[in-house]
ROSE-4610 file (N, C-alpha, C; in Angstrom, 1 decimal, always signed):
// ROSE-4610
residu = [M/M/M/K/K/K/K/K/K/V/V/V/L/L/L/M/M/M/L/L/L/A/A/A/S/S/S/F/F/F/A/A/A/I/I/I/F/F/F/G/G/G/F/F/F/T/T/T/A/A/A/N/N/N/A/A/A/Q/Q/Q/N/N/N/A/A/A/E/E/E/A/A/A/A/A/A/Q/Q/Q/E/E/E/V/V/V/N/N/N/P/P/P/N/N/N/A/A/A/P/P/P/E/E/E/I/I/I/S/S/S/F/F/F/T/T/T/E/E/E/V/V/V/V/V/V/I/I/I/D/D/D/Y/Y/Y/G/G/G/T/T/T/I/I/I/A/A/A/Q/Q/Q/G/G/G/A/A/A/D/D/D/G/G/G/N/N/N/R/R/R/V/V/V/F/F/F/T/T/T/F/F/F/V/V/V/N/N/N/A/A/A/G/G/G/K/K/K/E/E/E/P/P/P/L/L/L/I/I/I/L/L/L/T/T/T/N/N/N/V/V/V/A/A/A/S/S/S/S/S/S/C/C/C/G/G/G/C/C/C/T/T/T/T/T/T/P/P/P/K/K/K/W/W/W/T/T/T/R/R/R/N/N/N/P/P/P/I/I/I/A/A/A/P/P/P/G/G/G/E/E/E/K/K/K/G/G/G/E/E/E/I/I/I/Q/Q/Q/V/V/V/H/H/H/Y/Y/Y/D/D/D/T/T/T/N/N/N/R/R/R/M/M/M/G/G/G/A/A/A/I/I/I/H/H/H/K/K/K/T/T/T/I/I/I/T/T/T/V/V/V/T/T/T/S/S/S/N/N/N/A/A/A/K/K/K/N/N/N/A/A/A/T/T/T/T/T/T/T/T/T/L/L/L/T/T/T/I/I/I/K/K/K/G/G/G/K/K/K/V/V/V/V/V/V/T/T/T/K/K/K/E/E/E/E/E/E/A/A/A/P/P/P/T/T/T/T/T/T/P/P/P/V/V/V/K/K/K/T/T/T/E/E/E/S/S/S/T/T/T/S/S/S/K/K/K/V/V/V/S/S/S/K/K/K/K/K/K]
num = [1/1/1/2/2/2/3/3/3/4/4/4/5/5/5/6/6/6/7/7/7/8/8/8/9/9/9/10/10/10/11/11/11/12/12/12/13/13/13/14/14/14/15/15/15/16/16/16/17/17/17/18/18/18/19/19/19/20/20/20/21/21/21/22/22/22/23/23/23/24/24/24/25/25/25/26/26/26/27/27/27/28/28/28/29/29/29/30/30/30/31/31/31/32/32/32/33/33/33/34/34/34/35/35/35/36/36/36/37/37/37/38/38/38/39/39/39/40/40/40/41/41/41/42/42/42/43/43/43/44/44/44/45/45/45/46/46/46/47/47/47/48/48/48/49/49/49/50/50/50/51/51/51/52/52/52/53/53/53/54/54/54/55/55/55/56/56/56/57/57/57/58/58/58/59/59/59/60/60/60/61/61/61/62/62/62/63/63/63/64/64/64/65/65/65/66/66/66/67/67/67/68/68/68/69/69/69/70/70/70/71/71/71/72/72/72/73/73/73/74/74/74/75/75/75/76/76/76/77/77/77/78/78/78/79/79/79/80/80/80/81/81/81/82/82/82/83/83/83/84/84/84/85/85/85/86/86/86/87/87/87/88/88/88/89/89/89/90/90/90/91/91/91/92/92/92/93/93/93/94/94/94/95/95/95/96/96/96/97/97/97/98/98/98/99/99/99/100/100/100/101/101/101/102/102/102/103/103/103/104/104/104/105/105/105/106/106/106/107/107/107/108/108/108/109/109/109/110/110/110/111/111/111/112/112/112/113/113/113/114/114/114/115/115/115/116/116/116/117/117/117/118/118/118/119/119/119/120/120/120/121/121/121/122/122/122/123/123/123/124/124/124/125/125/125/126/126/126/127/127/127/128/128/128/129/129/129/130/130/130/131/131/131/132/132/132/133/133/133/134/134/134/135/135/135/136/136/136/137/137/137/138/138/138/139/139/139/140/140/140/141/141/141/142/142/142/143/143/143/144/144/144/145/145/145/146/146/146/147/147/147/148/148/148/149/149/149/150/150/150/151/151/151/152/152/152/153/153/153]
x = [+3.9/+4.6/+4.5/+3.2/+2.6/+3.3/+2.9/+3.4/+5.0/+5.6/+7.3/+7.8/+7.0/+7.1/+6.8/+5.5/+5.2/+6.1/+6.5/+7.4/+8.6/+9.4/+10.5/+10.4/+9.2/+9.0/+9.0/+8.4/+8.4/+9.8/+10.5/+12.0/+12.6/+12.4/+13.4/+13.0/+11.8/+11.1/+11.7/+11.5/+11.9/+13.5/+14.5/+15.8/+16.0/+15.4/+15.5/+15.1/+14.0/+13.3/+14.3/+15.1/+16.1/+17.4/+17.8/+18.9/+18.6/+17.6/+17.1/+17.3/+16.4/+16.6/+18.1/+19.0/+20.2/+21.0/+20.7/+21.5/+20.8/+19.6/+19.2/+19.8/+19.9/+20.4/+22.0/+22.4/+24.0/+24.2/+23.2/+23.4/+23.7/+24.6/+25.2/+24.9/+24.4/+24.0/+25.3/+25.9/+27.0/+27.4/+26.2/+26.6/+26.6/+26.3/+26.4/+27.2/+27.3/+28.3/+29.5/+30.7/+31.7/+32.5/+33.0/+33.6/+35.0/+35.7/+37.5/+37.9/+38.6/+39.5/+40.8/+41.3/+42.9/+43.7/+43.0/+43.8/+42.7/+43.0/+42.1/+42.7/+43.9/+44.5/+45.1/+45.0/+45.7/+46.3/+47.9/+48.6/+48.9/+48.5/+48.9/+50.3/+50.9/+52.3/+52.1/+53.1/+52.9/+52.8/+51.8/+51.6/+51.3/+51.4/+51.1/+49.6/+49.4/+48.3/+47.9/+46.5/+45.9/+46.3/+46.9/+47.3/+46.0/+46.1/+45.3/+44.7/+43.4/+43.2/+42.1/+42.3/+41.8/+42.4/+41.5/+42.2/+41.1/+41.5/+40.4/+40.8/+39.5/+39.7/+39.0/+39.7/+39.1/+38.7/+37.6/+37.4/+36.7/+36.4/+35.7/+34.7/+33.9/+32.7/+33.3/+33.8/+34.6/+33.2/+32.1/+30.8/+30.2/+28.9/+28.3/+27.2/+26.9/+25.6/+25.9/+25.2/+25.4/+25.6/+26.6/+27.1/+26.2/+25.8/+25.0/+25.8/+26.1/+27.0/+25.7/+25.1/+23.9/+24.4/+25.6/+26.0/+27.5/+28.0/+29.5/+29.3/+29.9/+30.0/+31.5/+31.8/+33.1/+32.8/+34.0/+34.1/+34.0/+34.3/+34.2/+33.7/+33.2/+33.0/+34.0/+35.3/+36.3/+36.8/+36.0/+36.3/+34.8/+35.0/+33.9/+33.8/+33.0/+33.1/+32.2/+32.5/+31.5/+31.6/+30.4/+31.0/+29.8/+30.3/+29.4/+28.4/+27.0/+25.6/+24.9/+25.2/+24.8/+25.1/+24.6/+24.8/+26.1/+27.1/+28.2/+28.1/+28.2/+28.1/+29.4/+29.2/+30.4/+31.4/+32.5/+33.7/+34.2/+33.0/+33.4/+34.1/+34.6/+35.1/+34.5/+34.8/+33.9/+35.0/+34.5/+35.4/+34.7/+35.5/+35.0/+36.1/+35.5/+36.4/+36.3/+37.5/+37.3/+38.1/+37.4/+38.1/+38.3/+39.6/+39.9/+40.5/+39.8/+40.1/+41.5/+42.2/+43.6/+44.1/+42.9/+43.4/+43.4/+42.9/+43.3/+44.5/+45.4/+46.4/+46.4/+47.8/+47.8/+47.6/+47.9/+47.7/+46.2/+46.4/+45.0/+45.0/+43.7/+43.5/+42.0/+41.3/+39.8/+39.6/+38.4/+37.8/+36.7/+36.4/+35.3/+34.7/+33.4/+32.5/+31.9/+32.0/+31.4/+30.2/+29.2/+28.1/+27.2/+27.1/+26.9/+25.7/+25.7/+24.9/+25.9/+27.2/+28.2/+28.2/+28.7/+28.8/+29.5/+30.6/+31.3/+30.6/+29.4/+28.7/+29.1/+30.0/+30.8/+32.2/+32.9/+34.1/+34.5/+35.7/+36.3/+37.6/+37.6/+38.8/+39.3/+40.7/+41.5/+42.4/+41.9/+43.1/+44.2/+45.3/+46.2/+47.0/+47.6/+49.1/+49.2/+49.7/+49.9/+49.8/+49.1/+49.1/+50.0/+50.9/+51.8/+51.8/+52.5/+52.5/+53.2/+52.9/+53.4/+55.4/+55.6/+57.0/+57.7/+57.0/+57.5/+57.1/+56.5/+56.1/+57.4/+57.4/+58.7/+58.6/+59.9/+60.2/+59.7/+60.1/+59.9/+58.6/+57.9/+56.7/+57.2/+56.2/+56.6/+55.5/+56.2/+55.6/+54.7/+53.2/+52.5/+52.4/+52.1/+52.1/+50.8/+50.4/+49.0/+49.3/+48.0/+48.1/+46.9/+47.4/+46.4/+45.7/+44.4/+43.6/+43.4/+43.7/+43.4/+42.5/+41.6/+40.2/+40.4/+39.5/+39.7/+38.8/+38.9/+38.0/+37.9]
y = [-150.0/-151.1/-151.6/-151.7/-152.2/-151.0/-149.7/-148.7/-148.5/-148.9/-149.0/-150.1/-151.2/-152.3/-152.2/-151.5/-151.0/-150.3/-149.0/-148.4/-148.6/-149.8/-150.2/-151.2/-151.7/-152.8/-151.8/-150.7/-149.9/-149.1/-148.9/-148.7/-149.4/-150.7/-151.8/-151.9/-151.8/-152.2/-151.1/-150.0/-148.8/-149.0/-149.2/-149.3/-150.3/-151.7/-152.8/-152.3/-151.4/-151.1/-150.1/-149.2/-148.0/-149.1/-150.0/-150.9/-151.5/-151.9/-152.6/-151.5/-150.4/-149.4/-148.8/-148.7/-148.6/-149.4/-150.6/-151.7/-151.5/-151.3/-151.1/-149.9/-148.8/-147.5/-147.7/-148.3/-148.8/-149.8/-150.6/-151.2/-149.9/-150.4/-149.6/-150.3/-149.3/-149.8/-149.9/-151.2/-151.5/-150.8/-150.4/-149.4/-148.1/-147.6/-146.3/-145.5/-144.0/-143.4/-143.3/-142.9/-143.1/-141.4/-140.9/-139.7/-139.7/-139.5/-139.8/-138.7/-137.7/-136.3/-136.8/-136.0/-136.0/-135.8/-134.5/-134.0/-133.7/-133.7/-133.2/-131.8/-131.8/-130.7/-129.8/-128.5/-127.8/-126.6/-126.6/-125.8/-124.3/-123.2/-122.0/-121.8/-122.4/-121.5/-120.5/-119.8/-118.1/-117.3/-116.4/-115.6/-114.6/-113.6/-112.1/-111.8/-111.0/-110.2/-109.7/-110.1/-109.6/-110.3/-111.6/-112.5/-113.4/-114.2/-114.9/-116.2/-116.1/-116.9/-118.0/-118.5/-119.4/-120.8/-121.8/-122.9/-123.8/-125.1/-126.1/-127.6/-128.2/-129.4/-130.4/-131.4/-132.3/-133.6/-134.4/-135.3/-136.3/-137.4/-138.2/-139.4/-139.8/-140.4/-142.0/-142.7/-144.0/-145.0/-144.7/-145.6/-145.8/-146.7/-147.1/-146.3/-145.3/-144.7/-143.0/-142.2/-140.7/-140.3/-139.3/-138.8/-137.4/-137.0/-135.4/-134.9/-133.8/-132.8/-132.1/-132.4/-131.8/-130.6/-130.5/-129.3/-129.2/-128.1/-127.8/-126.5/-126.6/-125.4/-125.3/-124.1/-123.6/-123.5/-123.6/-123.1/-121.8/-120.7/-119.4/-118.7/-117.7/-116.6/-116.1/-116.4/-115.6/-116.9/-118.0/-119.0/-119.3/-119.0/-119.2/-120.4/-121.6/-122.6/-122.5/-122.9/-123.2/-124.4/-125.5/-126.6/-127.1/-128.2/-128.9/-129.2/-128.6/-128.7/-129.8/-130.4/-131.4/-133.0/-133.8/-135.2/-135.4/-136.2/-136.6/-138.2/-138.5/-140.0/-141.0/-142.1/-143.1/-142.6/-142.5/-142.3/-141.0/-139.9/-138.5/-137.6/-136.6/-135.7/-134.5/-134.0/-132.7/-132.0/-130.9/-130.0/-129.0/-128.7/-127.8/-126.5/-125.4/-124.3/-123.5/-123.4/-122.4/-121.2/-119.9/-118.7/-118.6/-118.1/-117.5/-116.2/-115.1/-113.9/-113.6/-113.3/-113.0/-111.6/-110.7/-109.6/-109.7/-110.7/-111.2/-111.9/-111.2/-111.7/-112.5/-113.3/-114.4/-115.6/-116.8/-118.1/-118.3/-119.5/-119.9/-121.3/-121.8/-123.4/-123.3/-123.4/-123.6/-125.0/-125.3/-126.8/-126.5/-127.2/-127.4/-128.6/-128.9/-130.0/-130.3/-131.4/-131.9/-133.1/-132.7/-133.7/-134.2/-135.5/-136.3/-137.1/-138.1/-139.3/-140.3/-140.1/-141.1/-142.0/-143.2/-144.1/-143.4/-142.7/-141.7/-140.5/-140.2/-139.4/-137.8/-137.6/-136.6/-136.6/-135.5/-135.4/-134.1/-134.1/-132.7/-132.7/-131.3/-130.7/-129.6/-129.5/-128.5/-127.5/-126.2/-125.2/-124.7/-124.5/-124.0/-123.3/-122.4/-121.7/-120.3/-119.2/-117.9/-116.8/-115.6/-114.5/-113.4/-113.1/-111.7/-110.7/-109.7/-108.5/-108.6/-107.9/-108.0/-107.6/-107.2/-106.7/-108.4/-108.9/-110.2/-111.3/-111.2/-112.4/-112.8/-114.2/-114.6/-114.0/-113.7/-113.2/-114.3/-115.4/-116.3/-117.3/-117.6/-118.4/-119.5/-119.8/-121.1/-122.2/-123.3/-124.4/-125.0/-125.1/-125.4/-127.0/-127.8/-129.0/-129.2/-130.7/-130.9/-132.4/-132.7/-134.2/-135.0/-136.1/-136.7/-137.9/-138.1/-139.1/-140.2/-141.3/-142.5/-143.1/-143.5/-144.0/-145.5/-145.9/-147.5/-148.0/-149.1/-150.1/-151.2]
z = [+145.0/+144.5/+142.8/+142.7/+141.4/+140.4/+140.7/+139.8/+139.6/+140.6/+140.3/+139.6/+139.7/+139.0/+137.4/+137.3/+135.9/+135.6/+136.0/+135.4/+134.9/+135.9/+135.6/+134.5/+134.3/+133.0/+131.6/+131.9/+130.7/+130.3/+131.3/+131.0/+130.3/+131.0/+130.5/+128.8/+128.6/+127.2/+126.4/+126.9/+126.2/+125.9/+126.7/+126.3/+125.1/+125.3/+124.4/+123.3/+122.9/+121.8/+121.1/+122.1/+121.4/+121.0/+121.8/+121.5/+119.9/+119.7/+118.6/+117.2/+117.7/+116.4/+116.4/+117.4/+117.1/+116.2/+116.5/+115.7/+114.3/+114.0/+112.6/+112.0/+112.7/+112.3/+111.9/+112.2/+112.0/+111.1/+110.5/+109.0/+108.1/+107.2/+106.1/+105.0/+103.8/+102.5/+101.8/+101.5/+100.8/+99.4/+98.9/+97.9/+97.9/+99.1/+99.6/+98.7/+98.7/+98.3/+99.1/+98.8/+99.5/+99.3/+100.1/+99.7/+100.1/+99.1/+99.7/+99.1/+100.1/+99.9/+99.5/+98.4/+98.0/+99.2/+100.0/+101.2/+102.1/+103.4/+104.6/+105.2/+105.1/+105.6/+104.5/+104.5/+103.7/+104.7/+104.3/+105.3/+104.1/+104.6/+103.9/+104.1/+105.0/+105.6/+106.2/+105.9/+106.0/+105.4/+105.2/+104.0/+104.5/+103.7/+103.8/+104.0/+104.9/+104.9/+103.8/+103.3/+102.0/+100.9/+101.1/+100.2/+99.6/+98.4/+98.3/+99.2/+99.8/+100.6/+100.2/+98.9/+98.2/+98.1/+98.5/+98.5/+97.9/+97.3/+97.0/+97.5/+98.2/+98.6/+97.6/+96.7/+95.9/+96.6/+96.1/+96.6/+95.3/+95.8/+94.7/+95.3/+94.5/+95.1/+94.9/+95.8/+95.7/+95.7/+95.9/+96.4/+94.9/+95.2/+94.0/+93.7/+94.4/+94.3/+94.4/+93.6/+93.7/+95.1/+95.1/+96.4/+96.4/+97.7/+97.7/+98.9/+98.7/+100.1/+100.5/+101.8/+102.0/+103.1/+103.5/+104.4/+104.2/+104.1/+104.2/+105.2/+106.2/+107.4/+107.8/+107.9/+108.8/+110.3/+110.8/+112.3/+112.5/+111.5/+111.8/+110.4/+110.9/+109.7/+108.7/+109.2/+108.5/+107.3/+107.4/+106.4/+105.6/+104.5/+103.2/+102.5/+102.4/+101.6/+100.6/+99.6/+98.2/+98.1/+97.5/+97.3/+96.0/+95.6/+94.5/+95.0/+94.5/+94.9/+94.4/+93.2/+92.4/+92.6/+92.6/+92.9/+92.0/+92.7/+92.2/+91.9/+90.5/+90.3/+90.7/+90.8/+91.1/+90.1/+90.8/+90.2/+90.0/+89.9/+89.7/+90.6/+90.4/+91.4/+91.5/+92.7/+93.1/+94.0/+94.3/+95.0/+95.8/+97.2/+97.9/+97.9/+97.5/+97.5/+98.9/+99.7/+100.8/+100.7/+101.2/+101.3/+102.4/+103.0/+104.2/+104.2/+105.0/+104.9/+105.5/+104.6/+105.0/+105.5/+105.9/+106.8/+107.9/+108.3/+109.8/+110.0/+110.9/+111.3/+112.4/+112.3/+113.5/+112.7/+113.6/+113.5/+112.5/+111.9/+111.1/+111.6/+112.1/+112.4/+112.4/+111.2/+111.1/+110.5/+110.8/+110.3/+109.7/+108.5/+107.6/+107.7/+108.1/+108.4/+107.2/+106.6/+105.5/+105.7/+105.4/+105.8/+104.4/+104.3/+103.0/+103.3/+102.4/+102.3/+102.0/+102.5/+102.2/+103.3/+103.3/+104.4/+105.4/+105.2/+106.0/+106.0/+106.6/+106.7/+107.0/+107.9/+108.3/+108.1/+107.5/+107.3/+107.6/+108.5/+108.8/+108.1/+107.4/+106.6/+107.7/+107.4/+108.3/+107.2/+107.4/+107.0/+108.2/+107.7/+108.6/+108.2/+109.2/+108.5/+109.6/+108.9/+109.6/+108.6/+109.1/+108.3/+109.2/+108.3/+108.9/+108.0/+108.5/+107.8/+106.6/+105.4/+104.2/+104.4/+105.3/+105.7/+106.3/+107.1/+107.7/+106.7/+105.8/+105.0/+104.3/+104.0/+103.0/+101.5/+101.2/+99.9/+98.7/+99.0/+98.2/+98.2/+97.5/+97.8/+98.5/+99.6/+100.4/+99.9/+99.7/+99.4/+100.4/+100.1/+101.4/+101.2/+102.3/+102.7/+102.8/+102.4/+102.7/+103.4/+104.1/+104.6/+104.0/+103.3/+102.4/+102.9/+102.6/+103.2/+102.4/+102.5/+101.8/+102.2/+101.2/+101.5/+101.8/+103.0/+103.1/+102.3/+101.6/+100.9/+101.3]
């Protein structure tokens, strides 16, 4: 019986300590960098197989300390991101270049996960569209749409 009571008290103490650590971890530096993208979705529209698969996501550091992108990963090997590796000063812009392999036919719906030291530490970007044969592709360029993300202040 003593062992059970002793284990229960350790468990309660452990949960209390973890709750306090979780609260401390949730405190956010008010001067921390904040990443704000011009757009979080890029729509390629309907494009021909072999067409230019390069697009650029632009962002600004809306915080008060330097922004550092620690990782940018795509959901698929057919999408390759390149990003600004140097710290981005407050108010400065950076970019993430994305290349989609347009030799792959069909619908495009891929995500790019951006991890940084910002208040909003993880951001998900999306590319979408459709790759068709050159014969099926529109003869006039399709205006691509994007979805904007407004930074909350």
